[in-house]
N, C-alpha and C positions, 0 to 999 in steps of 0.2 A: 700153086707152086708147092710141091710137097715139102720142099726145105723150110719155106717161111712157116708153113703150118706145124711141121715137127718142131721148130724152133719156138713159136708161140705157145704150144702144149707144154713145153719143158718150162718155159717161164710163169705159165699160170700155176704149174703144180708147185712153185716154190710160193709159200706164204708170206709174201713182203710186205705186211700191212705197216705202213708208215709209223715210225722210220726205219723199219727193217728192210734189208735188200734181200736176205735168204738165199745168197749165192748167184743171184741172177748176173751182177757184173762181172762175175769170175766166168760165167759161160759166154759173156760177150768178148771179156779180154782174151780167151782162150780161141775162140773163132777168129776175131780180127787179127791177133797175134800170127796166125798162120800166113796171113797176106801181108805183113810188113807193118802192122800198127803197134807202136810202143805204148806201152800202157805205164800210166802213173798214178799212183792212190793219192788223194786228196781229201782226208776224211777230217771232219770236224767235229767234236762232242759226239752225239750218238748218230751222226749222219755219214753215210759211205757215198763217197763220190770219186768217179773214176773219168781221167781225160785218156783218151785213146787217139794216138795222132799218126798218120801216114804222111811223111814227106815233110820238109823243112821252108818250102818256098812259098811265097804269095802268089796267089791269093789263097787264104784259108776258108775252107767251106766246112761247115760245123753241123751235123745231125745233133739235135738237142732232145733229151727226154728224161723220163723218172722211171724207176723201177718199182717204187712203192706204189701200193693200192690203198683204197679206202676200205675200213672194215667192211665184212660181207654182210653184216646184220642177221636178222634172224635166220638160222639155218633151215627151219622148217618151211620158209617161205619159199626157198629155192627148188626148182624142179629138178635139180641135181646138185651134188656138192659143188661148192663155189670154186674150191681150189683143185678140183678134179676135172680138167678139160672134156666136155662131151658134144659130140657132132650130133645135131639134130636139124632136118629139114635144110640143110645147106648152110647151117650156121655154126659156128664154135662157140659153147656157152662156158664162161668161167668169170671168176672175178679179174678185172685188168684186161679182159679180151680187147675192150676198145679203148680203155683209159689206164695206161698207153701201151701195154704190151704188145699190141697188135702193130702198132706204128713203130715200135722198136725192132720187132721182127723183121717187118718189111723193109726198115732202112738197112738192117745188116745184112740181108741176103741181097738187097740192091747194090750195097757196097761191094760185096763178094764178087758179084757178076761184073760189075763195072770195072774193078780191079785187074779181073781175070781178061777182060776185052781190051783194056786201055791201061797196061802195067806203066806206061810212060806219061800219063795224064799230066796236065799243066797243074801247077798249084799244090795245095795240100789238102788232106780230108782228115776231119777229127770228128770223134764222137764223145759226148759229154752225156754223163749219166750222174742222176744224184738218186737218194732215197728219201728226200725230204721235200717234195713238191706238195704232196696231199697234207702236209702238216704245216707247221708255223713257217717253214722255208727259210728258215734263220741262218742254217749250216750248211746249205746246199749250194745251188749254183751262184748265189750271191757272194758267198765266201771263194769260190773257185775263180769266179771272174775278177777278184780283187788280185788274186795270184797272179793271173795271166796279164793283167795291167801293170802289176808290179815288174813283171819281167818283160813287158812289151812285147808280148805274144797277142798279135792283134786279128781278132776275128773279122773278116770280110762280110761273109754270108752266112746266116744261120736259119736253118729249116727246122723247126719245131713239130714233132710228130703227134701233137695234142688233136683229140677229135675235133675235127672243122666243119666236116660235110654234114649236109641236112639230108637229102634223100638220095643223093648218089655220090660216089667218091668223087671229089673235085668239084662239086657244085658251088661250093663256098670256101673260101680261104681267109684266114684272118691276116690282115695287113697293118694291125694294130690292136691295142686294148686300152680300156678305159683306166684310169687312175684308182686306187681303192684306198680310202682312208677313213679308218675306224676310230670310234670316240666311246669313251666310258665316262659317263656323267653321275656325279653324286649331288643331290640336292638336299641341303640341310633345313631341318624344320625343328620344331619342338614336340616330343612325345607328350600324348596326355589322356585323358579320359575324353570319350566323344561326347560325354554330357556337359563338359566344360571345354567347349572350344575355344573359349576367351582365353584359356590358361595354357593353350597348344598353339603349334604353327604347323598346319598340316601342307608337307612338301608336295603332295600329289596336288591338291588345289593352287598350290604356287606355281607347279610346273605345267599345269594343264593349257593354260594361255600360250605358254612359250612353245609347247609341244606343237600346238596348232599353227604356229606362225613358222616354226621349223618346217613342218611337212609341207607347208603352201608356199614357201620361198621358191622364187623363180631363180635360180643360181646362174643358169645361162641359157641360150637357145640352141647350143650344140653349134655344128658346123657341117660343111660337105662329108665329113668322115666319121663323126661322132654324133650320137643323140645327145640332147639336153641331159645336163648334171641333174641327178635325183638323190635325195637323203631319204634313207629308209630307216624306221626303228626297228630293231631286231630282239630287243628285250626291254622290259619295264617290271621292276621288282620293289615292292615297298610293303611294310607292316610286319607283324608276326602272326598272322593268321588269325587272331582274336578279332571278333567283330565289335568290341567296344573299345579298341586302343587305337587312337591318332597315331600314325608312324612317325618316328622321330628323322627318318632319312628315306630318300628314294633314290634307287640305281637304276639308270637306262644306259643302253647301248645303241648307238646307230652307226650307220656307214653310209658314205657318199662314194658312188661311182662317178668318177669326174672326167670331163672332156679336156683336150687341150686349151679350151677358152679359159680355164681355170689353174691356179696352182695350190699348193698346200698352204701357203701363208694366207692367201685370200680366203680360202674356205675358213681357216681357224679366226680370222680377225671377224669374219661376218656373222660366224656363229655365236663368238663371244659378244658382238655387239647385241644379237636379239636376245641372249640371255641376260645381258646386263640391263636391257630395257624393263625387265620383269622384277628387278629389285630383290632377288632371293640371294641367299649365300649358296655357293655351290663350288665344286672341285672338278675340272676337266681334263681328262688325260686322253692323249691321241697316239695311234700308231698307224704308220704309213706303210700299207703292203707293198704299194708300187706306184710309180708315177704314169700317166699315160705315155703311150708311145705310138710310132706311125712310121710305116714305110710305104712311101705314096708313089715311088717310082725306083728305077735303078734296075741293074742286070739281073738281080735275084728275082724280082717280080716278074721281069720280062720271061725269065727261064722258065718260072713256074707256070705262068699263063699259057707259054708256048708248049709245056709239057702236057698239061691238061687238055689242049685242045688237040694234040696229036695222039695221045693214048685214049683219052676219054670222049673225043669228039665233042667236048663242052666249051661254052664260053663261061669261065667261071665268075663268080660274083665276090668283089673285094668286100670285106666286112671288119668290123671293129668289135662287134658283139660279144656276149658271153662273159666268162669271169676274168680271173687272171691267170698268167701263166709266167713259166721261168723266162719267158723272151723278155719280160720287164727288166731282168738284170743284165741281159746283153745288149740291149738297145741303146743305153746311154753310152756304151764305148764307141758308139758310131758305126756299128755293124747294122746291116740290112736285115732285119727279121721278117720272116713269114712262118704261119703255122699251117700245116697242110697234114689231115690225117682221116681217120675212120669216120664214120656216122657216129653222131653224137646223141642218138636217141636213147640209149640204153646204158649210159655211163652214170655210174654211182647208183645204180637200180639193181634190184633183184633179177636174176637171170640176165645179167650183162652178156653181150654176145657181139660177134663180128660174123659177117658174111664170108665164105670162103673164096667167092668170087670177089667180093671188096678187097680181101687180103692180097690176091692176086695182082688185082690192078694198081693197088697202092704201091707195091714193090717195084712194079714196072715204071710208075709216074716217078718215085725217087730215083730210079736209075736213070730216067730220060733227063731229069733236072740235073744231076750229074754230068750228063752227055752234053746238056746245054751250055753249062759253064764252063767244064773243064776240058771239053774237046774241042768245041767249035768256036774257041778263042774269044770268047765275050770280055770285054772290059769291065 
């Protein structure tokens, strides 16, 4: 669909490296404003957020996305400039093509067609955009959801346009995500000369057995929807770089992607128990990026499955893999949350792209989901 492609090209040209928006949300507000969407800016700190809503009645269906993108990386590695969309061999190349400006363009044009076909549809439709998903995500959707909750503006169904598909559009959808808990550990020792280890206390030696135990811990066995929880060390740093100095402290960072079999408190308690067994002095700081969530049934899941079968002639696979998404901030409100978007093979990579046919199919899919929910009278 030429309108979807033209909108995506416009969005890619806007160099919205997180947390910048570069005018993307203005483009969306202008287009959707023409078909009755009311725009509300809900900016916090350096993050731009926009809430666009059409209608005031329940149920409320929300398309959720982000206009920010990751940095392009080395420009010389790209076959064409990352912020100048180029079509080659049936694909559109540019930063954000798949993650996730392609999804945004597809659902905006889907909404436009749907509202033209069904101007008196049931319920309400909203679009929520942030410029802080690829960053720390502390002033984006999490803040907007707080505002919506305070004024009792309840989301019933939320479709996130994040890249979810593997080989074909619609072959995989995300019905949930694992939780993400980050830790920063400092192990304290005593600095000294390597020739006099009895006068020092090496934090690397102290931490090594605890590291082994942490990495081998069986946190849980997962369940029907989630794989087992795993801890991964992401960084270890100690020493001054000199070969004859025992360091005085060690710093390590690690992350746990956890299932619904665990919670934040249990992970923290078990981690401290492991560290305490090894008898060294330490400081441990935690940051919860998000709790696990799951949509295991309901009208949204049924509507998405039916749309994929109708448009793509596929039986989709329900999955909870991948990283985190802003859906983690919406799900705790009680909303049903599903992620359905472009192929994920090129996201965050050099020469990121989306297939032109995939873009067309995705927009049709989003339109059919709206029909299934807001026209066919689903409860």
